[in-house]
C-alpha positions as CSV (number, residue, x, y, z in Angstrom):
1,M,-62.1,-128.3,67.7
2,F,-58.6,-129.6,67.6
3,E,-59.4,-132.7,69.8
4,K,-61.9,-133.6,67.2
5,L,-59.5,-133.1,64.4
6,V,-56.9,-135.3,66.1
7,A,-59.3,-138.0,67.2
8,D,-61.0,-138.2,63.7
9,H,-57.6,-138.4,62.1
10,L,-56.5,-141.2,64.4
11,R,-59.8,-143.1,63.9
12,S,-59.5,-142.8,60.0
13,K,-55.9,-144.1,60.2
14,H,-56.0,-146.8,63.0
15,G,-59.7,-147.4,63.8
16,K,-59.1,-146.1,67.4
17,V,-57.8,-143.2,69.4
18,E,-54.7,-143.6,71.5
19,F,-52.1,-141.4,72.9
20,P,-49.4,-140.3,72.7
21,I,-50.1,-139.5,69.1
22,S,-47.2,-140.5,67.0
23,T,-45.0,-138.0,65.2
24,D,-45.9,-139.6,62.1
25,D,-49.6,-139.3,62.6
26,I,-49.0,-135.5,63.5
27,T,-47.0,-135.2,60.1
28,T,-49.8,-136.8,58.0
29,L,-52.5,-134.7,59.6
30,I,-50.6,-131.6,58.7
31,E,-49.9,-132.8,55.2
32,R,-53.5,-133.1,54.5
33,D,-54.0,-129.3,55.1
34,V,-50.9,-127.8,53.4
35,T,-49.4,-127.8,49.9
36,D,-45.9,-128.6,51.2
37,L,-44.4,-129.6,54.5
38,D,-40.6,-129.2,54.5
39,Q,-39.5,-130.8,57.7
40,H,-35.7,-130.3,57.2
41,A,-35.5,-126.5,56.2
42,D,-32.7,-124.2,56.6
43,L,-34.3,-121.2,58.5
44,T,-31.3,-119.4,59.6
45,M,-31.7,-116.7,57.0
46,Y,-34.8,-115.6,58.9
47,G,-32.9,-114.8,62.2
48,A,-31.7,-116.7,65.3
49,G,-34.1,-118.9,66.9
50,V,-36.6,-119.4,64.1
51,E,-37.8,-123.0,64.2
52,G,-41.0,-122.9,62.2
53,V,-42.5,-120.9,59.2
54,T,-46.0,-120.9,57.9
55,E,-46.3,-119.1,54.5
56,F,-49.9,-118.3,53.3
57,A,-51.2,-117.9,49.8
58,R,-54.2,-115.8,48.5
59,A,-55.4,-118.9,47.0
60,G,-54.7,-122.5,48.1
61,K,-53.3,-124.0,51.2
62,P,-50.4,-122.7,53.3
63,R,-46.8,-124.0,53.2
64,V,-45.0,-125.1,56.3
65,S,-41.2,-125.3,56.9
66,I,-39.7,-126.8,60.1
67,S,-36.0,-126.3,61.0
68,N,-33.7,-129.1,60.4
69,D,-32.2,-128.4,63.8
70,V,-35.5,-129.2,65.6
71,H,-35.1,-132.9,64.8
72,R,-32.5,-133.3,67.5
73,F,-35.3,-133.2,70.0
74,E,-38.4,-135.3,69.5
75,N,-40.6,-133.4,71.8
76,R,-39.6,-130.1,70.3
77,L,-40.3,-131.4,66.8
78,R,-43.7,-132.4,67.9
79,T,-44.5,-129.1,69.4
80,T,-43.2,-127.2,66.6
81,L,-45.3,-129.3,64.1
82,T,-48.5,-128.9,66.0
83,H,-47.8,-125.0,66.6
84,E,-47.5,-124.5,62.8
85,Y,-50.7,-126.5,62.4
86,G,-52.4,-124.0,64.6
87,H,-51.3,-121.3,62.2
88,V,-52.4,-123.3,59.2
89,I,-56.0,-123.8,60.5
90,L,-56.6,-120.6,62.4
91,H,-54.9,-117.9,60.4
92,A,-54.9,-118.7,56.7
93,Y,-58.2,-116.8,56.2
94,L,-56.6,-113.5,57.4
95,F,-54.0,-113.6,54.6
96,A,-56.3,-115.0,52.0
97,L,-58.6,-112.0,52.5
98,E,-55.5,-109.6,52.7
99,Q,-56.6,-108.6,56.2
100,R,-53.2,-109.3,57.5
101,Q,-49.9,-108.3,56.2
102,L,-46.8,-108.6,58.6
103,A,-44.0,-106.1,58.6
104,V,-41.2,-107.2,56.3
105,D,-37.8,-107.5,58.3
106,G,-34.7,-108.6,56.3
107,N,-35.6,-111.8,54.2
108,R,-38.9,-112.3,55.8
109,K,-42.2,-112.1,53.7
110,P,-45.3,-110.1,54.7
111,N,-47.4,-113.2,54.1
112,A,-45.7,-115.6,56.5
113,I,-45.4,-116.2,60.2
114,Y,-42.0,-116.9,61.7
115,C,-42.0,-118.7,64.9
116,K,-39.2,-118.9,67.5
117,R,-38.7,-121.4,70.2
118,D,-39.1,-119.0,73.1
119,T,-42.8,-118.2,72.0
120,M,-43.6,-121.6,70.7
121,V,-45.3,-122.9,74.0
122,S,-45.9,-119.9,76.1
123,A,-46.4,-116.7,74.1
124,S,-48.1,-113.7,75.7
125,K,-51.7,-113.2,74.9
126,T,-50.7,-109.8,73.4
127,D,-49.0,-111.8,70.7
128,W,-52.3,-113.3,69.8
129,M,-51.5,-115.3,66.8
130,E,-48.5,-117.0,68.6
131,W,-50.6,-117.6,71.7
132,Q,-53.4,-119.2,69.7
133,A,-51.0,-121.4,67.9
134,G,-49.4,-122.5,71.2
135,Y,-52.8,-123.3,72.6
136,V,-53.5,-125.5,69.5
137,S,-50.2,-127.3,70.1
138,G,-51.2,-128.2,73.6
139,A,-54.8,-129.1,72.6
140,A,-53.6,-131.4,69.8
141,L,-51.0,-133.2,71.8
142,M,-52.9,-133.3,75.0
143,P,-56.5,-133.1,74.2
144,R,-58.7,-132.1,77.2
145,T,-60.9,-135.3,77.3
146,Y,-58.0,-137.7,77.2
147,L,-55.7,-135.6,79.5
148,K,-58.3,-135.4,82.2
149,R,-58.6,-139.2,82.2
150,V,-54.9,-139.4,82.9
151,V,-54.7,-136.8,85.6
152,G,-58.1,-138.0,87.0
153,D,-56.3,-141.2,87.9
154,I,-53.6,-139.3,89.8
155,Q,-56.2,-137.0,91.5
156,Q,-58.1,-140.0,92.7
157,Q,-55.1,-141.8,93.9
158,R,-53.8,-138.8,95.8
159,N,-57.2,-137.5,97.0
160,I,-56.4,-134.2,95.2
161,Y,-59.2,-131.7,95.3
162,G,-58.7,-128.5,93.4
163,P,-55.6,-127.1,91.6
164,S,-52.1,-128.2,92.7
165,S,-49.1,-126.0,92.8
166,P,-46.6,-127.0,89.9
167,T,-43.7,-127.3,92.5
168,S,-45.7,-129.5,95.1
169,E,-45.4,-133.3,95.2
170,N,-48.9,-133.6,93.8
171,G,-48.1,-130.9,91.0
172,V,-45.0,-132.9,90.1
173,A,-46.9,-136.2,89.9
174,L,-49.5,-134.7,87.6
175,I,-46.8,-133.2,85.2
176,D,-45.0,-136.5,85.1
177,A,-48.1,-138.3,84.2
178,V,-48.8,-136.0,81.4
179,V,-45.2,-136.1,80.2
180,N,-45.3,-139.9,80.1
181,G,-48.8,-140.2,78.7
182,F,-48.6,-137.8,75.9
183,A,-44.8,-137.6,75.0
184,V,-44.4,-133.8,75.6
185,S,-41.9,-131.8,77.5
186,R,-42.3,-130.8,81.1
187,E,-42.8,-127.2,80.0
188,A,-45.5,-128.0,77.5
189,A,-47.2,-130.3,80.2
190,T,-47.0,-127.5,82.7
191,V,-48.6,-124.9,80.5
192,R,-51.4,-127.1,79.4
193,L,-52.2,-128.1,83.0
194,K,-52.2,-124.5,84.1
195,I,-54.6,-123.6,81.1
196,L,-57.0,-126.2,82.2
197,G,-57.0,-125.2,85.9
198,I,-55.4,-128.4,87.1
199,L,-52.2,-126.6,88.1
200,G,-52.4,-123.2,89.9
201,Q,-52.6,-121.7,93.2
202,E,-53.8,-124.3,95.8
203,L,-57.0,-123.9,97.8
204,A,-56.9,-123.5,101.5
205,S,-57.2,-127.3,101.8
206,G,-55.5,-129.1,98.9
207,N,-56.6,-132.5,99.8
208,L,-60.2,-133.6,100.0
209,F,-59.7,-135.5,103.2
210,S,-57.2,-133.4,104.9
């Protein structure tokens, strides 16, 4: 779903699909589906570590706020933007139908999701909305089809068969290829490769010809 959204957006803007997707293209994609995108918000009132907020309305599109502090780190900004986009696309209907109201804590509103850095990429599945938004971030920045082309070249060069350990020489080479090819952090690249089964526990024979 999100690979198609991103690819269609890039084709409409540039007539082609190339990665890494630019931060500007991520921004214009989100702006299409929200009423407002504030990229330089002061979110300190919502507690330590809050870097993104998606606020939903009963009618109309959501509103997204990104902490001004995130702009110090380009990869973090890209992850935060796409994470909040996941909430926009996947979770607005819950609030519109009043099926979801979150507990109010301090200045927080019951119709908004407050996202911290430590759950932005690798939330537990028990925190299902954050987990889904994290998955979307990876899928938007590193779509499966395009990522497999990049790692496929590495796997062919190194005769890799099956999953590679993240700490092995092959695993590090795969992570490096994704970091460079999609302009993401090593953490985000590692999580995405694990989700797709490219990184993991190695088979008894980690090399096709060994």
